[in-house]
Structures are given as C-alpha cells and as structure tokens.
DSSP file (Angstrom, degrees, kcal/mol; ACC not computed):
  #  RESIDUE AA STRUCTURE BP1 BP2  ACC     N-H-->O    O-->H-N    N-H-->O    O-->H-N    TCO  KAPPA ALPHA  PHI   PSI    X-CA   Y-CA   Z-CA
    1    1 A M              0   0    0      0, 0.0     2,-0.3     0, 0.0    45,-0.2   0.000 360.0 360.0 360.0 135.7  -15.3  -50.5    4.5
    2    2 A K        -     0   0    0     41,-0.0    45,-2.5   143,-0.0     2,-0.4  -0.794 360.0-135.3-110.2 157.6  -13.0  -47.4    4.7
    3    3 A I  E     -a   47   0A   0     -2,-0.3   142,-3.1    43,-0.2     2,-0.3  -0.962  21.9-173.8-116.7 127.4  -14.3  -43.8    5.0
    4    4 A F  E     -aB  48 144A   0     43,-2.7    45,-3.3    -2,-0.4     2,-0.4  -0.907  10.7-155.6-124.6 154.4  -12.8  -41.0    2.9
    5    5 A I  E     +aB  49 143A   0    138,-2.9   138,-3.4    -2,-0.3     2,-0.3  -0.957  24.7 148.6-126.8 145.2  -13.3  -37.2    2.8
    6    6 A T  E     -a   50   0A   0     43,-2.0    45,-3.4    -2,-0.4     2,-0.3  -0.967  17.0-168.2-162.6 172.5  -12.7  -34.9   -0.1
    7    7 A A  B     +e  134   0B   0    126,-0.6   128,-1.9    -2,-0.3    46,-0.2  -0.980  54.3  27.2-163.9 151.0  -13.9  -31.6   -1.7
    8    8 A D        +     0   0    0     44,-2.9    46,-0.2    -2,-0.3    45,-0.2   0.862  50.2 153.9  68.2  45.7  -13.8  -29.4   -4.8
    9    9 A H        -     0   0    0     44,-0.4    45,-0.2    43,-0.3     4,-0.2   0.887  27.5-166.1 -65.3 -41.9  -13.1  -31.8   -7.6
   10   10 A H    >   -     0   0    0     43,-2.4     3,-1.6     1,-0.1    45,-0.3   0.895  10.9-162.2  52.1  44.5  -14.7  -29.5  -10.1
   11   11 A F  B 3  S+f   55   0C   0     43,-2.7    45,-2.4     1,-0.2    -1,-0.1  -0.297  71.5  15.1 -54.5 145.4  -14.9  -32.2  -12.8
   12   12 A H  T 3  S+     0   0    0     15,-0.3     2,-1.0    43,-0.2    -1,-0.2   0.601  91.4 129.9  65.2  16.8  -15.4  -30.8  -16.3
   13   13 A H    X>  -     0   0    0     -3,-1.6     3,-1.0     1,-0.2     4,-0.5  -0.786  34.8-177.2-103.7  89.8  -14.6  -27.3  -15.1
   14   14 A K  H >> S+     0   0    0     -2,-1.0     3,-1.3     1,-0.2     4,-0.5   0.884  78.5  53.4 -56.1 -44.0  -12.0  -25.9  -17.5
   15   15 A N  H 3> S+     0   0    0      1,-0.3     4,-2.8     2,-0.2     3,-0.4   0.708  91.0  74.2 -69.9 -17.9  -11.4  -22.6  -15.7
   16   16 A I  H <> S+     0   0    0     -3,-1.0     4,-2.1     1,-0.2     6,-0.4   0.809  87.7  63.3 -63.8 -29.5  -10.6  -24.2  -12.4
   17   17 A I  H <<>S+     0   0    0     -3,-1.3     5,-1.8    -4,-0.5    -1,-0.2   0.922 113.4  32.8 -62.8 -42.5   -7.2  -25.2  -13.8
   18   18 A E  H ><5S+     0   0    0     -4,-0.5     3,-1.0    -3,-0.4    -2,-0.2   0.910 116.4  55.9 -78.9 -43.7   -6.2  -21.6  -14.2
   19   19 A Y  H 3<5S+     0   0    0     -4,-2.8    -2,-0.2     1,-0.3    -3,-0.2   0.896 122.3  26.7 -57.6 -38.3   -8.1  -20.2  -11.2
   20   20 A C  T 3<5S-     0   0    0     -4,-2.1    -1,-0.3    -5,-0.2    -2,-0.2   0.212 106.7-117.7-111.8  11.9   -6.4  -22.6   -8.7
   21   21 A N  T < 5 -     0   0    0     -3,-1.0    -3,-0.2     1,-0.1    -4,-0.1   0.901  45.1-174.4  53.5  42.9   -3.2  -23.1  -10.7
   22   22 A R      < -     0   0    0     -5,-1.8     2,-0.8    -6,-0.4    -1,-0.1  -0.400  32.0-119.0 -68.8 149.2   -3.9  -26.9  -11.0
   23   23 A P  S    S+     0   0    0      0, 0.0     2,-0.4     0, 0.0    -1,-0.1  -0.155  77.2 106.6 -86.6  43.1   -1.0  -28.8  -12.7
   24   24 A F        -     0   0    0     -2,-0.8     3,-0.1     1,-0.1    -2,-0.1  -0.917  57.8-152.6-121.9 147.7   -3.0  -30.0  -15.7
   25   25 A K  S    S+     0   0    0     -2,-0.4     2,-0.3     1,-0.1    -1,-0.1   0.831  81.6  17.2 -82.3 -35.1   -2.9  -28.9  -19.3
   26   26 A T  S  > S-     0   0    0      1,-0.1     4,-2.2    -9,-0.0    -1,-0.1  -0.901  73.6-116.1-137.5 160.9   -6.5  -29.7  -20.2
   27   27 A V  H  > S+     0   0    0     -2,-0.3     4,-2.9     2,-0.2   -15,-0.3   0.852 117.0  56.5 -67.1 -36.6   -9.8  -30.5  -18.4
   28   28 A D  H  > S+     0   0    0      2,-0.2     4,-2.4     1,-0.2    -1,-0.2   0.924 107.9  46.3 -62.8 -42.1   -9.7  -33.9  -19.9
   29   29 A E  H  > S+     0   0    0      2,-0.2     4,-2.6     1,-0.2    -2,-0.2   0.919 113.0  49.8 -60.5 -44.0   -6.3  -34.6  -18.4
   30   30 A M  H  X S+     0   0    0     -4,-2.2     4,-2.6     2,-0.2     5,-0.2   0.950 112.0  47.5 -61.9 -50.6   -7.5  -33.2  -15.0
   31   31 A D  H  X S+     0   0    0     -4,-2.9     4,-2.2     1,-0.2     5,-0.2   0.931 112.3  50.7 -58.5 -48.2  -10.7  -35.4  -15.0
   32   32 A K  H  X S+     0   0    0     -4,-2.4     4,-2.1    -5,-0.2    -1,-0.2   0.920 113.7  43.5 -58.8 -47.3   -8.6  -38.5  -16.0
   33   33 A V  H  X S+     0   0    0     -4,-2.6     4,-2.4     1,-0.2    -1,-0.2   0.885 112.7  51.5 -64.1 -38.8   -6.1  -37.9  -13.2
   34   34 A L  H  X S+     0   0    0     -4,-2.6     4,-2.2     2,-0.2    -2,-0.2   0.869 111.5  47.7 -68.8 -34.5   -8.6  -37.1  -10.6
   35   35 A I  H  X S+     0   0    0     -4,-2.2     4,-2.6    -5,-0.2    -1,-0.2   0.895 113.7  48.3 -71.7 -40.4  -10.6  -40.3  -11.4
   36   36 A E  H  X S+     0   0    0     -4,-2.1     4,-1.4    -5,-0.2    -2,-0.2   0.921 112.0  47.8 -64.1 -44.0   -7.4  -42.4  -11.3
   37   37 A K  H  X S+     0   0    0     -4,-2.4     4,-0.8     2,-0.2     5,-0.2   0.897 112.7  50.4 -63.7 -44.6   -6.3  -40.9   -8.0
   38   38 A W  H >X S+     0   0    0     -4,-2.2     4,-3.0     1,-0.2     3,-1.1   0.961 113.9  43.1 -54.0 -55.6   -9.8  -41.5   -6.6
   39   39 A N  H 3< S+     0   0    0     -4,-2.6    -1,-0.2     1,-0.3    -2,-0.2   0.644 105.2  62.4 -72.3 -16.1  -10.0  -45.2   -7.7
   40   40 A N  H 3< S+     0   0    0     -4,-1.4    -1,-0.3    -5,-0.2    -2,-0.2   0.763 120.3  25.0 -77.3 -21.4   -6.5  -45.9   -6.6
   41   41 A K  H << S+     0   0    0     -3,-1.1     2,-0.4    -4,-0.8    -2,-0.2   0.812 113.1  69.9-104.8 -42.9   -7.5  -45.1   -2.9
   42   42 A V     <  -     0   0    0     -4,-3.0    28,-0.2    -5,-0.2    -1,-0.1  -0.693  67.9-152.2 -92.2 121.5  -11.2  -45.7   -2.8
   43   43 A G    >   -     0   0    0     -2,-0.4     3,-1.3    27,-0.1   -41,-0.0  -0.379  31.8-103.4 -85.8 169.8  -12.7  -49.3   -3.1
   44   44 A K  T 3  S+     0   0    0      1,-0.3    27,-0.4    26,-0.2    -1,-0.1   0.836 122.4  43.1 -60.2 -37.1  -16.0  -50.3   -4.5
   45   45 A D  T 3  S+     0   0    0     26,-0.1    -1,-0.3    25,-0.1     2,-0.1   0.313  94.1 108.9 -97.3   6.7  -17.5  -50.9   -0.9
   46   46 A D    <   -     0   0    0     -3,-1.3    26,-2.6   -45,-0.2     2,-0.4  -0.360  63.9-128.4 -82.3 163.3  -15.9  -47.6    0.6
   47   47 A L  E     -ac   3  72A   0    -45,-2.5   -43,-2.7    24,-0.2     2,-0.5  -0.930  18.1-164.9-112.5 135.0  -17.8  -44.5    1.7
   48   48 A V  E     -ac   4  73A   0     24,-2.8    26,-2.9    -2,-0.4     2,-0.9  -0.987   9.0-157.1-121.7 123.6  -16.8  -41.0    0.4
   49   49 A I  E     -ac   5  74A   0    -45,-3.3   -43,-2.0    -2,-0.5     2,-0.6  -0.875  17.1-163.3 -94.9 110.3  -18.1  -37.8    2.1
   50   50 A H  E     -ac   6  75A   0     24,-3.2    26,-3.2    -2,-0.9   -43,-0.2  -0.843  11.6-150.1 -99.7 127.6  -17.6  -35.2   -0.6
   51   51 A L        -     0   0    0    -45,-3.4    69,-0.3    -2,-0.6   -44,-0.1  -0.081  54.6 -79.8 -92.3  34.8  -17.8  -31.6    0.7
   52   52 A G  S    S+     0   0    0     -2,-0.2   -44,-2.9    26,-0.1   -43,-0.3   0.074  97.4  78.0  95.6 160.9  -19.2  -30.1   -2.5
   53   53 A D        +     0   0    0    -45,-0.2   -43,-2.4   -46,-0.2   -44,-0.4   0.955  49.7 159.2  54.9  59.0  -18.3  -28.8   -5.9
   54   54 A F        -     0   0    0      1,-0.2   -43,-2.7   -45,-0.2     2,-0.3   0.948  58.9 -21.1 -68.3 -53.2  -18.2  -32.3   -7.3
   55   55 A A  B     -f   11   0C   0    -45,-0.3    27,-0.4    28,-0.2     2,-0.3  -0.993  46.2-141.1-157.7 156.3  -18.7  -31.4  -11.0
   56   56 A L        +     0   0    0    -45,-2.4     2,-0.2    -2,-0.3    25,-0.1  -0.831  59.8  63.3-113.5 159.4  -20.0  -28.8  -13.5
   57   57 A G  S    S-     0   0    0     -2,-0.3    25,-0.1     4,-0.1    26,-0.1  -0.699  82.0 -28.4 123.3-174.8  -21.8  -29.9  -16.6
   58   58 A T     >  -     0   0    0     -2,-0.2     4,-2.6     1,-0.1     5,-0.3  -0.238  58.9-105.2 -75.8 166.9  -24.9  -31.7  -17.9
   59   59 A K  H  > S+     0   0    0      1,-0.2     4,-2.5     2,-0.2     5,-0.2   0.879 123.2  50.8 -55.1 -43.3  -26.8  -34.4  -16.1
   60   60 A E  H  > S+     0   0    0      2,-0.2     4,-3.0     1,-0.2    -1,-0.2   0.930 110.2  47.6 -62.6 -51.7  -25.3  -36.9  -18.5
   61   61 A K  H  > S+     0   0    0      1,-0.2     4,-2.3     2,-0.2    -2,-0.2   0.915 114.2  46.2 -59.7 -44.1  -21.7  -35.7  -18.0
   62   62 A V  H  X S+     0   0    0     -4,-2.6     4,-2.8     2,-0.2    -2,-0.2   0.935 114.6  48.0 -64.9 -47.2  -22.0  -35.7  -14.1
   63   63 A K  H  X S+     0   0    0     -4,-2.5     4,-2.5    -5,-0.3    -2,-0.2   0.929 111.0  51.8 -58.2 -46.3  -23.7  -39.2  -14.2
   64   64 A E  H  X S+     0   0    0     -4,-3.0     4,-0.7     1,-0.2    -1,-0.2   0.924 113.5  43.3 -53.9 -48.3  -20.9  -40.5  -16.5
   65   65 A T  H >X S+     0   0    0     -4,-2.3     3,-1.6     1,-0.2     4,-0.5   0.954 112.1  53.0 -67.4 -48.6  -18.2  -39.2  -14.2
   66   66 A R  H >< S+     0   0    0     -4,-2.8     3,-1.4     1,-0.3    -1,-0.2   0.875 105.2  55.8 -51.9 -41.6  -20.0  -40.5  -11.0
   67   67 A E  H 3< S+     0   0    0     -4,-2.5    -1,-0.3     1,-0.3    -2,-0.2   0.700 101.8  57.3 -69.3 -19.1  -20.3  -44.0  -12.6
   68   68 A K  H << S+     0   0    0     -3,-1.6     2,-0.4    -4,-0.7    -1,-0.3   0.581  93.7  86.9 -86.6  -6.7  -16.5  -44.1  -13.1
   69   69 A L  S << S-     0   0    0     -3,-1.4     2,-0.1    -4,-0.5   -33,-0.1  -0.742  74.8-126.8 -99.8 137.2  -15.8  -43.6   -9.4
   70   70 A N        +     0   0    0     -2,-0.4   -26,-0.2   -28,-0.2   -27,-0.1  -0.409  64.3  25.2 -73.8 155.1  -15.6  -46.2   -6.7
   71   71 A G  S    S-     0   0    0    -27,-0.4     2,-0.4    -2,-0.1   -24,-0.2   0.032  89.6 -64.6  91.6 166.2  -17.6  -46.1   -3.5
   72   72 A T  E     -c   47   0A   0    -26,-2.6   -24,-2.8    15,-0.0     2,-0.5  -0.786  51.6-145.4 -88.3 137.7  -20.8  -44.7   -2.2
   73   73 A I  E     -c   48   0A   0     -2,-0.4    15,-2.0    13,-0.2     2,-0.6  -0.944  15.0-165.4-115.9 125.2  -20.8  -40.9   -2.2
   74   74 A I  E     -cd  49  88A   0    -26,-2.9   -24,-3.2    -2,-0.5     2,-0.6  -0.942  21.5-155.8 -95.5 120.7  -22.5  -38.6    0.4
   75   75 A L  E     -cd  50  89A   0     13,-2.7    15,-2.8    -2,-0.6     2,-0.8  -0.892  14.1-159.0-107.1 117.0  -22.5  -35.1   -1.2
   76   76 A I  E     - d   0  90A   0    -26,-3.2    15,-0.2    -2,-0.6    16,-0.1  -0.869  43.2-111.1 -94.1 114.1  -22.7  -32.1    1.0
   77   77 A K        -     0   0    0     13,-2.5    26,-0.2    -2,-0.8     2,-0.2  -0.173  36.3-161.9 -58.3 126.3  -24.0  -29.7   -1.7
   78   78 A G    >   -     0   0    0     25,-0.1     3,-1.6    24,-0.1   -26,-0.1  -0.499  36.0 -96.3-101.8 172.3  -21.5  -27.1   -2.7
   79   79 A N  T 3  S+     0   0    0      1,-0.3    -2,-0.1    -2,-0.2   -27,-0.0   0.687 124.1  46.7 -64.9 -16.5  -22.2  -23.7   -4.6
   80   80 A H  T 3  S+     0   0    0      1,-0.1     2,-1.3   -24,-0.0     3,-0.3   0.437  83.8 106.3-101.9  -1.0  -21.4  -25.3   -8.0
   81   81 A D    <   +     0   0    0     -3,-1.6   -25,-0.1     1,-0.2     3,-0.1  -0.630  25.9 143.7 -88.4  97.4  -23.4  -28.5   -7.5
   82   82 A K        +     0   0    0     -2,-1.3     2,-0.7   -27,-0.4    -1,-0.2   0.779  65.9  59.1 -97.3 -33.6  -26.5  -28.1   -9.8
   83   83 A V        +     0   0    0    -28,-0.3    -1,-0.2    -3,-0.3   -28,-0.2  -0.879  59.5 154.1-100.8 115.0  -26.7  -31.8  -10.8
   84   84 A I    >   +     0   0    0     -2,-0.7     3,-0.9    -3,-0.1     2,-0.1   0.260  26.1 116.9-129.4  13.3  -27.1  -33.9   -7.7
   85   85 A K  T 3   +     0   0    0      1,-0.2     3,-0.1     3,-0.1    -2,-0.0  -0.490  68.9  43.3 -75.5 157.3  -28.9  -37.1   -8.7
   86   86 A K  T 3  S+     0   0    0      1,-0.3     2,-0.3    -2,-0.1   -13,-0.2   0.462 103.7  88.6  85.7   4.1  -26.8  -40.3   -8.2
   87   87 A F  S <  S-     0   0    0     -3,-0.9     2,-0.8   -15,-0.1    -1,-0.3  -0.935  81.9-119.1-128.0 155.6  -25.7  -39.0   -4.7
   88   88 A L  E     -d   74   0A   0    -15,-2.0   -13,-2.7    -2,-0.3     2,-0.4  -0.859  48.4-149.3 -83.5 115.5  -26.9  -39.2   -1.2
   89   89 A V  E     -d   75   0A   0     -2,-0.8     2,-0.4   -15,-0.2   -13,-0.2  -0.716  25.8-173.2-105.0 139.9  -27.3  -35.5   -0.6
   90   90 A V  E     -d   76   0A   0    -15,-2.8   -13,-2.5    -2,-0.4     4,-0.1  -0.980  17.3-149.2-120.1 137.4  -26.9  -33.3    2.5
   91   91 A K  S    S-     0   0    0     -2,-0.4    -1,-0.1   -15,-0.2     3,-0.1   0.968  76.0  -8.7 -73.7 -58.0  -27.9  -29.7    2.1
   92   92 A D  S    S-     0   0    0      1,-0.4    11,-0.7   -16,-0.1     2,-0.3   0.848 115.6 -16.8-114.2 -59.7  -25.6  -27.7    4.6
   93   93 A S  E     -G  102   0D   0      9,-0.2     2,-0.4    10,-0.1    -1,-0.4  -0.962  41.2-146.8-152.9 166.2  -23.6  -29.8    7.0
   94   94 A L  E     -G  101   0D   0      7,-2.4     7,-3.4    -2,-0.3     2,-0.6  -0.990  12.7-157.8-139.4 128.9  -23.1  -33.1    8.6
   95   95 A Q  E     +G  100   0D   0     -2,-0.4     2,-0.5     5,-0.2     5,-0.2  -0.924  11.8 176.6-112.5 125.2  -21.8  -33.7   12.1
   96   96 A I  E >   -G   99   0D   0      3,-2.6     3,-2.1    -2,-0.6     2,-0.2  -0.968  68.3 -46.6-128.3 116.3  -20.3  -37.0   13.0
   97   97 A G  T 3  S-     0   0    0     -2,-0.5    18,-0.0     1,-0.2     0, 0.0  -0.458 124.1 -21.1  61.9-127.3  -19.0  -37.0   16.6
   98   98 A N  T 3  S+     0   0    0     -2,-0.2    18,-2.5    -3,-0.1     2,-0.5   0.265 118.6  96.4 -97.3  11.3  -17.0  -33.8   17.1
   99   99 A I  E <   -Gh  96 116D   0     -3,-2.1    -3,-2.6    16,-0.2     2,-0.6  -0.907  54.9-164.7-105.9 124.4  -16.4  -33.2   13.3
  100  100 A I  E     -Gh  95 117D   0     16,-3.0    18,-2.4    -2,-0.5     2,-0.4  -0.928   9.4-159.2-106.4 117.0  -18.7  -30.9   11.4
  101  101 A F  E     +Gh  94 118D   0     -7,-3.4    -7,-2.4    -2,-0.6     2,-0.3  -0.799  23.5 151.5 -97.0 134.5  -18.3  -31.4    7.7
  102  102 A S  E     -Gh  93 119D   0     16,-2.0    18,-0.5    -2,-0.4    -9,-0.2  -0.953  49.2-121.6-150.1 168.5  -19.5  -28.6    5.4
  103  103 A H  S    S+     0   0    0    -11,-0.7    17,-1.7    -2,-0.3    -1,-0.1   0.959  98.8  39.8 -74.3 -56.7  -18.8  -27.1    2.0
  104  104 A R  S    S-     0   0    0    -12,-0.2    17,-0.1    15,-0.2    -1,-0.1  -0.695 102.1 -94.2 -94.0 145.5  -17.9  -23.6    3.1
  105  105 A P        -     0   0    0      0, 0.0    -1,-0.1     0, 0.0    -2,-0.1  -0.310  37.5-130.0 -54.5 138.7  -15.9  -22.9    6.2
  106  106 A I        -     0   0    0     -6,-0.1     5,-0.1     1,-0.1    11,-0.1  -0.801  30.0-102.8 -92.1 130.9  -17.9  -22.3    9.3
  107  107 A P    >   -     0   0    0      0, 0.0     3,-1.7     0, 0.0     4,-0.4  -0.203  30.5-120.2 -52.3 144.4  -17.0  -19.1   11.2
  108  108 A K  G >  S+     0   0    0      1,-0.3     3,-1.5     2,-0.2    -2,-0.0   0.874 111.7  58.5 -54.6 -41.9  -15.0  -20.0   14.4
  109  109 A K  G 3  S+     0   0    0      1,-0.3    -1,-0.3     3,-0.0    -3,-0.0   0.672 102.9  53.6 -68.7 -13.9  -17.6  -18.4   16.6
  110  110 A D  G <  S+     0   0    0     -3,-1.7    -1,-0.3     2,-0.1    -2,-0.2   0.386  85.2  97.2 -96.2   0.2  -20.3  -20.7   15.2
  111  111 A I  S <  S-     0   0    0     -3,-1.5     3,-0.1    -4,-0.4     4,-0.1  -0.787  81.0-117.0 -91.4 124.2  -18.5  -24.0   15.9
  112  112 A P    >   -     0   0    0      0, 0.0     3,-2.3     0, 0.0    -2,-0.1  -0.194  40.9 -87.2 -59.2 150.6  -19.5  -25.6   19.1
  113  113 A K  T 3  S+     0   0    0      1,-0.3     3,-0.1     3,-0.0     0, 0.0  -0.308 115.7  20.9 -58.9 136.5  -16.9  -26.0   21.7
  114  114 A G  T 3  S+     0   0    0      1,-0.3    -1,-0.3    -3,-0.1     2,-0.2   0.325 104.9 105.4  87.0  -7.3  -14.9  -29.2   21.3
  115  115 A C    <   -     0   0    0     -3,-2.3     2,-0.4    -4,-0.1    -1,-0.3  -0.666  53.8-152.7-101.2 159.8  -15.8  -29.5   17.6
  116  116 A I  E     -h   99   0D   0    -18,-2.5   -16,-3.0    -2,-0.2     2,-0.5  -0.975  14.3-129.6-130.2 148.1  -13.8  -28.9   14.5
  117  117 A N  E     -hi 100 130D   0     12,-0.6    14,-2.7    -2,-0.4     2,-0.5  -0.872  17.2-169.1 -98.5 122.2  -14.9  -27.9   11.1
  118  118 A V  E     +hi 101 131D   0    -18,-2.4   -16,-2.0    -2,-0.5     2,-0.3  -0.954  29.0 146.1-109.4 128.3  -13.7  -29.9    8.0
  119  119 A H  E     -hi 102 132D   0     12,-2.5    14,-3.4    -2,-0.5    15,-0.2  -0.857  36.8-150.7-150.0 178.4  -14.6  -28.2    4.8
  120  120 A G        +     0   0    0    -17,-1.7     2,-1.6   -18,-0.5    14,-0.1  -0.114  56.2  96.6-121.0-136.4  -13.7  -27.4    1.2
  121  121 A H  S    S+     0   0    0    -69,-0.2   -17,-0.1     1,-0.2   -18,-0.1  -0.170  77.1  72.2  82.2 -40.6  -14.6  -24.3   -0.9
  122  122 A I  S >  S-     0   0    0     -2,-1.6     3,-2.2     1,-0.2    -1,-0.2   0.402  77.0-164.2 -96.4   6.7  -11.4  -22.3   -0.4
  123  123 A H  T 3  S+     0   0    0      1,-0.3    11,-0.3    14,-0.0    -1,-0.2  -0.236  70.4   3.3  54.7-117.4   -9.2  -24.5   -2.6
  124  124 A E  T 3  S+     0   0    0     12,-0.1    -1,-0.3    -2,-0.1     2,-0.1   0.493 106.7 108.8 -84.7  -0.7   -5.4  -23.9   -2.0
  125  125 A K  S <  S-     0   0    0     -3,-2.2     2,-0.2     1,-0.1    -3,-0.1  -0.369  75.3-109.3 -74.0 153.2   -6.0  -21.4    0.8
  126  126 A E        -     0   0    0     -2,-0.1     2,-0.3     1,-0.1    -1,-0.1  -0.555  34.9-115.8 -73.5 144.9   -5.2  -22.2    4.5
  127  127 A S        -     0   0    0     -2,-0.2     5,-0.1     3,-0.2    -1,-0.1  -0.675  20.9-166.9 -85.3 139.3   -8.3  -22.6    6.8
  128  128 A L  S    S+     0   0    0     -2,-0.3    -1,-0.1     1,-0.1     3,-0.0   0.651  88.5  28.8 -91.5 -21.5   -8.7  -20.0    9.5
  129  129 A S  S    S-     0   0    0    -12,-0.0   -12,-0.6   -22,-0.0     2,-0.2   0.384 128.9 -24.2-126.1   0.8  -11.4  -22.0   11.4
  130  130 A G  E    S-i  117   0D   0    -14,-0.1     2,-0.5   -25,-0.0   -12,-0.2  -0.727  89.4 -40.0-173.0-136.5  -10.8  -25.7   10.7
  131  131 A I  E     -i  118   0D   0    -14,-2.7   -12,-2.5    -2,-0.2     2,-0.6  -0.981  41.9-146.1-127.9 127.2   -9.3  -28.1    8.1
  132  132 A N  E     +i  119   0D   0     -2,-0.5   -12,-0.2   -14,-0.2    -5,-0.1  -0.772  17.5 177.0 -89.6 119.2   -9.5  -27.6    4.4
  133  133 A V        +     0   0    0    -14,-3.4  -126,-0.6    -2,-0.6   -13,-0.2   0.000  25.0 144.8-113.6  30.5   -9.7  -30.8    2.4
  134  134 A S  B >>  -e    7   0B   0    -11,-0.3     3,-2.5   -15,-0.2     4,-0.5  -0.351  67.1-107.2 -59.2 150.4  -10.1  -29.3   -1.0
  135  135 A V  G >4>S+     0   0    0   -128,-1.9     5,-2.9     1,-0.3     3,-1.0   0.783 119.0  66.7 -59.4 -28.2   -8.2  -31.6   -3.6
  136  136 A E  G 345S+     0   0    0      1,-0.2    -1,-0.3     3,-0.2     3,-0.3   0.752 104.8  42.9 -60.6 -24.5   -5.5  -28.9   -3.8
  137  137 A K  G <45S+     0   0    0     -3,-2.5    -1,-0.2     1,-0.1    -2,-0.2   0.450 114.8  50.5 -98.2  -5.0   -4.5  -29.6   -0.2
  138  138 A T  T X<5S-     0   0    0     -3,-1.0     3,-1.2    -4,-0.5    -2,-0.2  -0.036 117.4 -96.9-125.4  31.5   -4.7  -33.4   -0.5
  139  139 A N  T 3 5S-     0   0    0     -3,-0.3    -3,-0.2     1,-0.2    -4,-0.1   0.808  75.3 -68.1  57.4  29.4   -2.7  -34.2   -3.5
  140  140 A Y  T 3 <S+     0   0    0     -5,-2.9    -1,-0.2     1,-0.2  -103,-0.2   0.829 113.7 100.0  62.1  33.2   -5.9  -34.3   -5.7
  141  141 A E  S <  S-     0   0    0     -3,-1.2    -1,-0.2    -6,-0.3  -103,-0.1  -0.984  81.8 -87.6-143.3 157.4   -7.1  -37.5   -4.0
  142  142 A P        -     0   0    0      0, 0.0     2,-0.5     0, 0.0  -136,-0.2  -0.225  41.3-127.7 -58.8 152.3   -9.6  -38.4   -1.2
  143  143 A L  E     -B    5   0A   0   -138,-3.4  -138,-2.9   -10,-0.1     2,-0.1  -0.901  19.6-121.4-108.0 128.0   -8.2  -38.3    2.3
  144  144 A L  E >>  -B    4   0A   0     -2,-0.5     4,-2.2  -140,-0.2     3,-0.8  -0.444  23.2-120.9 -64.1 137.6   -8.7  -41.4    4.5
  145  145 A L  H 3> S+     0   0    0   -142,-3.1     4,-2.9     1,-0.3     5,-0.2   0.858 114.3  56.8 -51.2 -38.0  -10.7  -40.6    7.6
  146  146 A D  H 3> S+     0   0    0   -143,-0.3     4,-1.5     1,-0.2    -1,-0.3   0.891 106.3  50.0 -62.6 -38.3   -7.7  -41.9    9.7
  147  147 A E  H <> S+     0   0    0     -3,-0.8     4,-1.8     2,-0.2    -1,-0.2   0.893 110.2  49.7 -65.8 -37.8   -5.4  -39.4    8.0
  148  148 A L  H  X S+     0   0    0     -4,-2.2     4,-2.4     1,-0.2    -2,-0.2   0.933 107.7  53.7 -65.8 -43.0   -7.9  -36.6    8.7
  149  149 A E  H  X S+     0   0    0     -4,-2.9     4,-2.5     1,-0.2    -1,-0.2   0.836 105.7  54.1 -62.6 -31.5   -8.0  -37.6   12.3
  150  150 A N  H  X S+     0   0    0     -4,-1.5     4,-2.5     2,-0.2    -1,-0.2   0.922 110.2  47.0 -65.6 -44.3   -4.2  -37.3   12.5
  151  151 A Q  H  X S+     0   0    0     -4,-1.8     4,-2.2     2,-0.2    -2,-0.2   0.904 110.7  52.3 -67.2 -36.3   -4.4  -33.7   11.1
  152  152 A I  H  X S+     0   0    0     -4,-2.4     4,-2.4     2,-0.2    -2,-0.2   0.939 110.9  47.6 -59.3 -46.9   -7.2  -32.9   13.6
  153  153 A N  H  X S+     0   0    0     -4,-2.5     4,-2.4     1,-0.2    -2,-0.2   0.902 111.1  49.7 -63.4 -40.4   -5.0  -34.2   16.4
  154  154 A M  H  X S+     0   0    0     -4,-2.5     4,-1.1     2,-0.2    -1,-0.2   0.891 110.6  50.7 -65.7 -37.6   -2.0  -32.2   15.3
  155  155 A K  H  X S+     0   0    0     -4,-2.2     4,-0.7     2,-0.2     3,-0.4   0.915 111.9  47.1 -64.9 -43.8   -4.1  -29.1   15.0
  156  156 A R  H >< S+     0   0    0     -4,-2.4     3,-0.9     1,-0.2    -2,-0.2   0.894 107.6  56.9 -64.2 -40.0   -5.4  -29.6   18.6
  157  157 A D  H 3< S+     0   0    0     -4,-2.4    -1,-0.2     1,-0.2    -2,-0.2   0.792 101.9  57.1 -60.3 -28.8   -1.8  -30.2   19.8
  158  158 A K  H 3<        0   0    0     -4,-1.1    -1,-0.2    -3,-0.4    -2,-0.2   0.713 360.0 360.0 -76.7 -20.2   -0.8  -26.8   18.4
  159  159 A K    <<        0   0    0     -3,-0.9    -1,-0.2    -4,-0.7    -2,-0.2   0.553 360.0 360.0 -77.1 360.0   -3.4  -25.0   20.5
C-alpha cells in the first residue's frame, strides 16, 4: 500500500478553470484528466489523504466521481465540501508524526516546533507557512508521501 497526498481537485467546478488558470477548455475535460492522472498513480489498495475541496455538485455527481477513483480516501473537509458521504472524514486537521495535514494553511505561530503544515486551499500560490499540495502545484495528480517527504527535507535544509 502506498500513501498519497492531494488537495483542491474541485471536480465539477466550471469556474475553477478560470479562477486558477487551469489548462482545460471544459469542466468535462478537467474532470476526465484529473481522474486519469489520479488512477495512473493511485492503485486500488492505496490510501489518499485529500486535503479538501474534492468536488462540487449533487450527491449523485460526487458519488459517481468518487467511484471512478482508485484507493481509500481520507478527506480533510474543505470549505467547498458539502457532500462528504463515501469518504473517511476528518473535520480540521490530521497529524501524522511531525506533519500536520489541513485544508487551509495553519499560521506559522500555531504550528508546533519541529512540525510542518501540509495543506491545500491556496491553489497556485506559494505557501508562507508550510507546503502547498493543491493540484496546481503537483501537476494535477496526487503526490506520493515519499515525494512529499523529499519536499519537506528540502524546505528544512533551506532554513
């Protein structure tokens, strides 16, 4: 089993293409590419920690999309996540070792010493307090935990 981290897919959200300058012509094209990229990396038995804003839309649309994706998903609820059935849901944050996963960036002053915040929410922007794993920063695909740990180590080495 591999572990992946990702955020801010915004499946079915037409306006996100323009808001974040995503390289897709239509929402259908965006959803299709995001599903393909997900399934090309994530296997059926893998775990994905999704840091929120999975999808907009009806229960049926979100369920349909979820069923097309490989892996078990832990969803840290984002501000756009209204339909959350079919997920293991965490409300605010999840800490594993020295990594604190959240949807929104945690202010630097609130991150315990020795920990790093991995988050989404800010899409293509650089994180001031941690590591942003919004899909715009990860080539629109989930990031393997080992890849994330390399980024964390590089960030620590710069300090």
